[in-house]
N, C-alpha and C positions, 0 to 999 in steps of 0.2 A: 846791718843789710847786707846781705852778699852781692856782689857785683861780678857778673862776668863778660869777660868783654871777650869777643875773637874776630878775626880778620877772616878775609876769604877773598883772596888775590890782593891782598893788601901787606904791610909789615906794618905794625903797630910800636912805634917806639915810646918806650917809658913814659917819655911825656908824654905824651900824648893819653896815654893811660891814665895817667892821675890825671888830666884834664877830664876827662869823660867821666872820671869817677867822682873828681869832684862836680861837675853838672848834676849828676845823680843823687849822688849824697846831699842836694840842695831843695830833689824830691820830699825826702823823706820828715821835713820839715811842714811842707804842706800833707805829707798824708804818711802819717809814724806807723801804718800799720804795714809797709809794704815790707815782704820778705825774702824778696830774689829781685834781681836786676839783671836781664838778657841785654847785650849790645852787638848786634851782629852789622860789622863796616866791609860793605863790598867796595870792588873799584873794577868798572866794565867800561871800555874805549876811554869816553870824556866824563862819561857820568860816575860820581861817588855817592852810593845810599848808607843808609844810615837805618836800622832797625833795630829799636827800643822796646821791649816787651816788662811790662812790671806786674810781678806777682804779687798781691795782697793776700788779704784775709779776706775771702768772698767776690773778691774783684780779680779782674785784668784788664790793664791798658796796654794798649799796643799802639804804636806810632812807627811809620816807615816815610822816610823823605830822602828827596835824590837832589843833590847841587853839583854843582862842579867842582866846587871843597871839599873834602872831607869836613872840617870844621864848622864849615856852612850847615853841612848836609846833621851833623850830630844837633847841634843849635837848635836848629829847625824843630827837627826832632822831641827834643827836651823841651822846648817851645811846646807844642801840640799836648806832648802828655800834661803838660803845665796845665793846660788848655782845660784836658780832659777833667783832669781831676777834681779843678774847680766848678768844672758843672755839674760834678758827680755831687761833690761835699754839699753844693748849695740846693740841689734837687732833694738831697736829704736832709738840709734843714728846713728846705719848704712844705715837708709833711706835714699834715697837721696830727699830733698826736690823738691817738684811739682814743674815743671815752665813751664810756660803757653805758649803756642807757640808764636814765633812773626807773627801781624798781616800780616805783609808786604812780607813775605816768603809765606804765605799760597795763597796771593793774585796773585802770578806769575806762570804763565803756564810753565808746563814742558817745552814745545816746543819753548821757548822763547829763548833757547840757552844760559842758566845759568845753569854752573855747578852744582851738589850738593857738599856745603860744601863752595861755594864762597858768600861773602857778596854781601848783596841785595840793589841795589842803588835807593833808592822810590825818582822819582821824582815828583815835585808841581810847577806848574807855576804858576807865583804871575806877575799883571801887575802895574808896576808901577804908583802910582797917583800924580798927584799935592800935595803938601802940604808943609807949612814952617814946620820946627826941632820940634818947638813946640806944634803942630797938630801931629807928628808925636810919641812926645814922650805921649803922650797921648793916641792916640789909642794901644801904645804897654802894656800901663798900663791898659789898659782897657779889653786886651786880653790876653789868656796864652802863646800864643806864644813865641818862644824865639829868633827872631826877625819881622825886617819888614821892606819892601823893597818896598822906595817913592823916586819919584823926586821930588828933592828940589826947591821950586817955587823961589826961590831968583835968584838962580846961574842954574837951568835946567841942572842939574845934575842928575843921577843916585847914590840915596846914600841908605847905610843900617844901621836901626837900629836895635841894640841886647844888648839883656840881661848878663849882665856879671854876675859869678860867686860869685861874694860878695852882687851882689843885685841890682849895679849900672846899668845904661846905655850907652851904647858905641856905637861912630859915625863913620862909616867906608864912607869916601869923597875919588872921585876920583881924583888923580894927574893929572893935564895935561900938 
């Protein structure tokens, strides 16, 4: 992060410049995407003003504080920026992630007799084709489906071949 410190009507010593730089660098722990920090220190009669602007990725934070002492003004401005950054981060954390609406629920017409909040069951009809277990295994591996309903050619019964959570395939055969 680049820190630019300048003074208007005030002479900035290297020690004070290092102190301000350390305070600004602490803000990068809270918000690491800060590209540049501009600090303008000014003195007018009995007032000392510190303006601090943080330029980050997509955000700009600004604080201006006045105090009788320049060090106090800088401390107050950095505290105000810390508060702004924390509030922004908290606001972003509290935003709920956008969830896409379920397609199946959108297809069901309201007069279908489904009450609001009930789970919607989507029916899919499958005509069992006669094939061997090896053919069914090959068909399921080619598809993205989780299961395949087929008629076992050797036993002439309806079987279900499904994909297990561990990646293996399972076969459900009816007991006669």
